[in-house]
N, C-alpha and C positions, 0 to 999 in steps of 0.2 A: 311472340315471334319464334319460330322453330329454328334449329341449328342451320338447316339448309337455306332458309331465308337470310340468315346472317351471312352465310357463305355467298349467296347471290349478291348481296350488297358489298361484301368484301371485294369480290372480283370486279364489280363495276367500278369501285374506287381504284383498284390497281390498273384497270384498263384506261381510266381517265388520265392517270399519271403517265402511263406508257405512251398514250397517244400524244400527250403534250411533249414528251421527250422526243418522239419521232418527228414531230413538226419542228422542234428546235434543232434537230440534227440536219435539217435541210437536205442538201444534195449528198451528204454523207450516207444517208439512209437509202439502201438499194434493195430492199426486200419486197416481196409481194407474192400473189398466187403463182404457183408453178416453180418457185425457188425452194427446192426441197433439200438442199445441203444439210440443213439442221434437222431434217425429219428422218435421218438414217441412224440406226443403232439404238439399242435400248438405253434407258437412263432411270435412276431411281425417282419415284414419286411417293408422296405420303398418302395416308389414308383419306385425307380430305380430298386430295386430287382424285383418288381412286373412286370414291363415292360419287363425286361430281361426274366423272366419266360414265359410270354405271347408270346414273340418272339420265344423262344425256342420251345414251343408247336406248334406254327404255322408252323415253319420249319419242325418239325416232321410230322405234319398232311399232308404236301405236299409230303413228301418222304415215310412215313410209316403211312398211315391213320388209320389202325387197332390199331397199338400201341398207337397212339395219342388218339384215341377214348377210349381206356381202361383207360388211365390216366384221361381223362376228366370225365369218368364215376365214377372213384374213387373220384375225386374232388367233383362231384355233391353229392355223397353219404356223404362225409365229411361235406359239407355245410349243407345238410339236417339235419345231426346229431347236428351240432353246432348252427344252426339258432336260436333255442329257447334259450333264455338267453344269446345271443351274446352280448359281451361287446362293444356296439357301434351301428352303422348303419348296420343292417344285410342285407339290400337290396343292399347296395353298398360295403359291406365288409370293411368299414372303422372303425378301433378301436377307442373307446372313449379315450380321454386323461385323463385316470384315472388308475393309477398304481394298486391300491387296487382291483378295479373291474377286471382289466386285469389279475392279478395274480390268482384270484379266478376262472375266466373263463379258463385259461390255465391249472390250477390244475384239474379242473373238467373233462377236456378232455385229460389228460396226457397220457392215454393209446392208443390214436388214432394214427394209423400209418400215416405218411405223404403220401398224394395221389400220390406223385412222386415216391414213393418206390415200386419197383416191388415185389409183395408178393412171387413170386416163387424164384427169384434169390437173393433178398435182396440188389439189386443195385438201385442207384438213376437213374431214367429214363431221367432226365434233368440235368445231372451232369455238363455239360459245362455251363449251365445257372443258376446254383444254387445261392441262396442269399449269402450275405456277411457273415452272421452267420455261414452257412454251410462251406464256404470257409476257414474261419479262426478258426474253432473249432479244438481243439487238443492241440498243444503246447501252452505255455503261451505267451500272446501277450500284447502289449500296443495299446489301441484304444483311441485316443485323450488323455485325462488325466487319463483314467482308466487303471489299471493294472489287466488284466483278468487272472485267474488261468487256468491251463491246464484242459483238459477234464477228469473227474473222471472215465470215462468208458474205455478209450483207451490210457491213459498215466500213466505210473508207478509212484507211489508216490515219491516225492523228497523233499529236503529241500528248504527253501525259497531262500537260496543262489544259489542253483542249478537252481531253477525256474528263478531267475533274470539273471543268466548266459545264459540261453536258450531263454529268452524272445526276441521276434522280434516285429517290428512295420510294419504291412502290408501296411499301408497307411500314410507314413511319411509326405506327403505334404497336407493331408486333401483333396485329389481330390474327394473322394466320396461326401463330403458335397457340393463342388462346382457343381458337375454334378447334384446332387439331387436338389439343388436350381434352376438350370437352367431348369430342367425338370418340377418342380412344377410351376415355373413362366410360362413356355410355355403352360402347360395344365390347369393352374388355378385350381389346385387340390393339396391338401396336406393331410397328415395323413398317418398312418400306416395300413397295412392290414395283412393277413396271406396267406400262400401258396395256400390253397384250393381256396380261392376267386381269387387270382392272376391268377391261371391257367384257370379260367373261364372268366377272363377279368373284368375290372372295367369300370364304366362310363367314357366316353371320349376317349376310345380306339376304333380302327376300328372294333374289334371283340366283344367289350363289350357294345355297345349301346351308 
């Protein structure tokens, strides 16, 4: 089984956990197609996320070239806007390991729609290949040692006790870290990027040079 087959099974497991969490949330959960509050502004994603997005766009390009071209055009527009003052290596799209600089960069572009977002329908065009952050946003979760709160845009306010009762652990065995480590060693590349650069490909990929 290759690395990307492991990744496919990994995200299927995460999705099952998150779907159960959303069902358990009941009426507190108020997200769905067209709710785009969480799709504005860049955020860091890891190499596993980036490769998954790149694969998803490549699959779409083979089946629906016009749709894929529109996503790529939006990604190029986003990269052009963010290139000046990019927090890291703008040519490769690798973010600097500097939280303060990253936060300032993300805040500066906080109104920029994700290039994967269809501006007409408000739907994610690469939903099946979306990053970990997008997959796990919504209900309260545990990620490693972190207790992350629910999404303020699509989850009704609740007490700390209610949060704790609804909290889930999408990756209890730490499989993402294992897969990411294997991918970084295989490609001899590490660091975080953002969705726009990932959709255009990074150095070391078949489509990124």
